N, C-alpha and C positions, 0 to 999 in steps of 0.2 A: 179346490183343495189347496188350503192357505199355504202359501210359501212354509211357513213356521213347522209344520207338520212334517212336509215331505223333508226337509233339512234333518229333524229329530228321527223320524224313524233311518235315512241313510246315513247319517250321522253317527248315529248312537254308537256304532262298533267301535266308532275310531277311539274312545277312551275308555269302553266297557275293557274288562280283562277276558283274556285269550279262555281262563278255565270259567266253567260256568257255573253256575250254585249248584251246589247237591243237593239231594234230598236229605243231608244229614246237615243241612243251611248252611252258609255260609259261601264265598268268596277268597281265591287268592289274586289279591290287586297286584302283585309283583312280578307278572307278565305283561311283556308289550301286547298290544293289543292287534289285532290284525286287522283287516281292511273289511267296509259296509261295500257290498255291491248293489246295483240298482236297478241291474237288468230284470227283463220280465222274464216269464219261462212258464210253461204247462207241467204239469206232475200229474203220478198217477193217480193223484185222491182231491184232485180241488178239494175246497169247502169253503162253508158260509165264510164270510171275514169280517160279522157284525161286534163277534167278541160275546154273543148274546148264545146263553149255556141254552144246550137240549133237553128235552124232560131222560128220566133216567139216574141210573143210580152213579151219585158224587163223580167218581173217578171219572166215567162212561164221559159226561156231559161236558167231564174237564179237558180231557183227552179231545175232545172232538174241539174244542174251543181253542188249545193249544195248536194240533194240526189244521184248524183253518189259519190260522195269523202264521206260521211258517211255512203254508203250501203257497200264499197270498199270489195269482199271479200280476197282481200291482199292490206293492207293498204301502205305495201312499193312499192306499185306500183304509187302510189301517188306523184306529185313533189309539193315541198315547197312553189318552188318560184311562179307556177304558182298561187298556194290556194292564197299568200300571193299579187300577183298582181292581182287578182280579186277581193279586196276590194277597192269602191271607198275611196279618199284621207282623209273624214273624220271619216270613221268606221277605215282604217288605222292608224290615227292618237290616236283615243280611244282604241284600241285593243295591241298600241306600248307596253304599258308595261307586256302584257302578250305573247311577241313573235310576235305579230303579229296577222292575220285571221286566223293561223296555232292553235294557242293555241284552243279556241274556237271547232275548227274542231277535233282538239285532243283529247278535253273534248268529245264530242258527240262518237265520235269513241270508247272510250274507256268504254262505256256504252254499246257496241255492243255484238252479230249482234242482229242489231234493226231492226224492223220490220215495213214499213210503211202503213197506214191505208189512212184516210179519206183526200183529199186535196182539198183546195178550194184558187179561187185567186180573189183579188177584188182590180182593178187599178193595183200601183206597188205593193201593196203586197200580202202575201199566205201564209196561214197557213197549217200546216200538221202535220196530228198527228202521233205520233211515238210510238211503245212497244219498251223497253229495254231486255236486254239480260236476265233481273229476272223480266218481264214483268211488270214494271211501265209505267204505260202513261206518256207522256211527250208530251204539244202543241213547235210544231217546226215554228216559226215567221218567215219571208222574210222582208228583204225590198229591190228594185231594183231603181237602176236611170234609169232615160232614156234612156242612153247609155248601159244598160244589164251591171252595175257593182254589186255588191254587198254593199249596205249602209246600212243593219241592219241585226242583226242574234241576237235571243232570244229563249232559250227552256230554260221551265218553268216546271217542274212537275205538272201534273193535279188531285188534290185530290178530286173531286165532289165526293160527297157521304158521305166522313172520316166523320162524323158527333157526332160521340159518342167514349167512351171508347172500344167499342164491336168492331165500323169499324177501328179505328185505332190500336189494337191490330191486325185486321185480317192484313189489311194494311201492317202494318211492319212485318211481319211473313210470307205473303206473296213475301217476296223477295228473299226466299231461306237462310236467315242467321239464327247463333242463336244470337237471340235476348233480351233484355231487356228493361225495362220502368218504370219508375215511374215516379208518381205527389205526392210533400207533401206538407203540408200546415209546414210552421218552426215559432216554435214559442220559443225566449229565449235557443235557442240551440238547440233544441228537432225537428227530424224529425216525420211528422204523417203521413203516405201515405193515401191519397184517392183515389188512383188506381195503382195498378202496375202489371207489369208482368216479371214472372223471376229476379224479383228485386234482388234478393241475390245471383247468379251466377255470381261468378269471369270471368268476360270478361276483351278484350284490353280497354285499357283506351285511347291508344296513347298520346295524348297532353295535355288530361283534367288532365293527371297526373303532368302538373306544377301547380296545384292548389296548390298543397304538397310543390312543392317550393316556389310558393306564400306566403303562412304563414309561413316557413323559414325564410324569408328575412323581413315580418314583424313583424315576436316576436323578430329577431337580432336587425332590428331599435329601437325597444323597449326596449329592453332591454340594450342597447348604445354602441354595440359591430359592428352597421353598422348605417351611417347615409343614408338617401335619396341623399344625396349632393355629397357621397365621389365618387371618381373616377375611373374608370374600364377601362382597358387598352384591346383593339381587336389586339390576334397575330396571327400571322399563325396558330403555333401552336397546336392553341385549336377554329380555324372554326370550324363550324360543315356544314352541307349540310341543302338545303333547308327544311323548308318554311324557311324566313324570310328577311333580308336586309343584316346585319351584317356580312354575310359571303363574301362579298363583299366589306366591307369597308378595305382601305389601313391597312398594319400593324403598328401600334403604334396609330390608333382613339381611341381618349380618348369618351366613355359613362358613366353619373353618373349610379347610381344605380335604381335611378326613370327610365330615360329612358331606361333603359335595360327591369326593371323591366315592363312596357309598354307595349314595345314591346315583349315581353313575352307573352303578354298574349292579346295582342291587334292584335297581326298581327303572335304572335305563331313561333318567333324568336328565333332557335333553340341556335344560338350563343351566343345569350343575355343570354337563359335560362342557357348556360353554366359558362357564365360568374359570373354570379351570384349561382352557383354551387361549379365553385373554389374557389368562395370570400368566402362563408359560411360554407361549406366541406359538404360532402354526409352524414358523420353522424347527422348534423343538421337536411337535408331533411328527412332522415330516420327517428330521432325523431318526426319531426310532422307527419310524417303518422301515430305515435300509437295517438299521440296526438289529431289529427284531428278527430278521430273516425273509422278507416281502421278496418275492422272484421278482417283482415288474415293480417296481416303486414309485414307477411315473402315471401308472393305474389312481395311485393314492395322492399324485402330484398335478395341483395344489390340493391340500387336504380341506373342504370347506369343514366350517362349522355348522350345526346341525341347523341354525336359524337360517343361514348362508343354505344349504339344501330344501329347503319349505320354502324361501325367496326365489330361489331358481326354479325347482320345478313349481312348486302350487301360487308361486307369488301372485296379487294383480298389481299388472301384469308379470307375469313368467318371463321367464329367460333362454327358455328350452332352445330355441330357435339359434342366439350366438351361442350360447355354452357348446350345443353339437359336436360340432368339427371343428373348435377354436382349438389351438394349441396353449400351452403352458403358460406362456407369457401373457397371452388373449385372455387365460383364464382367471390368471391372478388380477387384470385389468380389471374385471368381470368384478369380480368380489370385490375390488377396491372400489368401484361403484354402487354396490350396494352397502357399503358400510353402514350409513344411517337411516336404512330400511326397516321398521319396527314391524311386528307381529303382534297383533290381538288374540292374544292367548285365550284369550275369555270372551268372545266373539259376539254381539246382543243379536245380530242383523245380518245372517249368514251372505244377503244380498249386497251388501257392503262392508263385508271381513276384509283384512290384508289378504289374508288366505283364501282360495277355494277348496275349503275342506270336505265338500264333498268328493271335488278331484284328487283330493290325498285317497281318499279311500277308493278313489274306480278309479285312478287313470295312472301307472306305474311312471317313472319319470328315467328308470332302466334305458328304454331303448334309446331315448336321448343322452346319455352320458348323465344323467343326474343320480349320483349314489358315490360310494366308495367300492371299490372291485378290489376281488384278489383270489384266492383258492381255498380250498379244505385245505391244502399240505401248507401253504400259507399261515391259516388257525392255527394249526397243530406248533410250527416253527414260533409262533408269537407266546403261545402258551408256554414253549419249550424256553422262551427267553424272559418272562417275566418271572417262573420260578426257578431258574438261577441267575437272577439278573437284580439290581439293585431293591431292596427294602424287601428283598423277596418272605420272608415273613409277614409283612402287613399284606402285600400281594394278596397273600394264598388267604385269608383272613377274609381282605373286602372282598375275594369270588366266590367265597361260599357262602356271604351273605344269602345267599336265593342260589339252594342248587339243582332248582328248577329240575330236579326228578324225585320221587318215593325211589328209594333202594335198597336195599338191605347194608343195613352200617356195621353189621359184621364182618362182609364181603366187601362192601366200596367205607372204610372210615373219613372218606374225606370226598369232599364234590364241589368241585369250584364250577361258573357256568355263567356266561354270558349269551343272547340270544338276540335277535334282530329282525324286525320287520317292516317292511313298505306294502306302500300296494303293488302288486306282483314278487315282490320281496320275500323271501323267508330265508334265516341262517340260525343256529344252533349251534353250539361249542357246549365241551362237556370237558374239565379236566378231574379225572377218578386219580385217585391212590386206593389199592387195593388192599389187602390183608399181609398181604409180603412186602409190601414197602412200594409197590411198582405203579410209578407214573404212566397215566394213558391219556390219550387226548380223543376225543370219537365229536367228528363235525359234519355238518351234512347244512348245504343250499338248496335254494331250488328260486327255477324263474321261471314269471311268463309276463309275454304283455298285456295278460290282462289279471286280475287282481285275484288273487290266492285267497280263501277264506276261511275263517278261524277255524273251523271245523277239520277242514284239510289242512292245515299248520300241525292241530294239533295230531291227528293221524300221521303225520310225518315223524313227529317227532317222538308219538310212542311204538313205531316201529323202528327207530333209532334207538330210543331207550330199550329193545328189546333187545339189541345186539350187545350191551354191556353185558350180557351173560356168557357171548360168546368171549371173548376176553381173556384170554390164558396164559 
């Protein structure tokens, strides 16, 4: 198989959305991607992977074909062109922003090996029960056109029966990762946990660490050394890897501080984050870590930019061995040594790319210390500091741009959100205000030395969101 085809199948999920295209069409591009897994594995229902529909009812043929793709023992045997050509025009249009039908198919594959359970068909729609490689239950819904094309695809976690803190603890730990959770009432800048699970454990924050950058930017605006309207400039030398959009912007593209801040939080734009860090300085962010209540600021010192994170963990060559056991000053020296290393955020040839993009999807950096680290309680304290600190009204607006959950607006009139993902690392956090005006923070973290699939990530977040109704 050509390298380009293998690269496409394994790397597609790196830039695709966590939320898959629904039968109502459309995807949510604001969530960070999970990481594709390239490991092989048998399933309970192996199927033909040639993408040739079987004879019979349209939905039967379509379901057989999709199950063949997502249970393929070797995903590199799949033909990306055949997959994309199987989408009906309206679905193809809806999926254009995530790389076509290959995007959600790669997302599902990334949570394998999948076990196929009960399957039902009704007219032009089918429902299939799946279990991920981490045993998370998922419901796959498909819809066909009369002429046998796929017109809808939706994979949603099934959290039926998760209706208490005890059951949510069980569901989270069953994913086989190191896990933390906290739900805290926040009053006058103080977090009071109502339920916690390993909430003081230091685990990867991934892009939840951007809360500290947000705090440092707000403080700089408040003290007059920065303004929300100040213009920053995108440069090729400072572009980072996905997630986000600014890495695709032409050299010299202007962006205001407020626009960059919005992008950093709402779509976790890595290049926007680095533009802000370049402007305010690493030391300002490291200072904010302490101000915002991190229990162990040394775990976030030095505080890498996202470009540095990628170069450290997946650059060619990477710097994991040097970083792993280095002290703080040595790590600062390492970062100084990669000052001029750039990232080709739109690689043409994966073999010669500046980063190992397949490795980003499959080889966690946490075992080598390449991450930002903190606890679930640290996350709560960060939110508590943000909503009582400088520019708190604007900060609340920024955090609410992407709520990250569907909630009853009568019960929860305000929702702020920041999540983070890297191979093997998942973090999600919500700032909620209830109908009585009480603030709450709910946060979770997962860490594994093997990649955590997007459907497992979605399952964990669905479990956590189910606990919102337990907050009283």
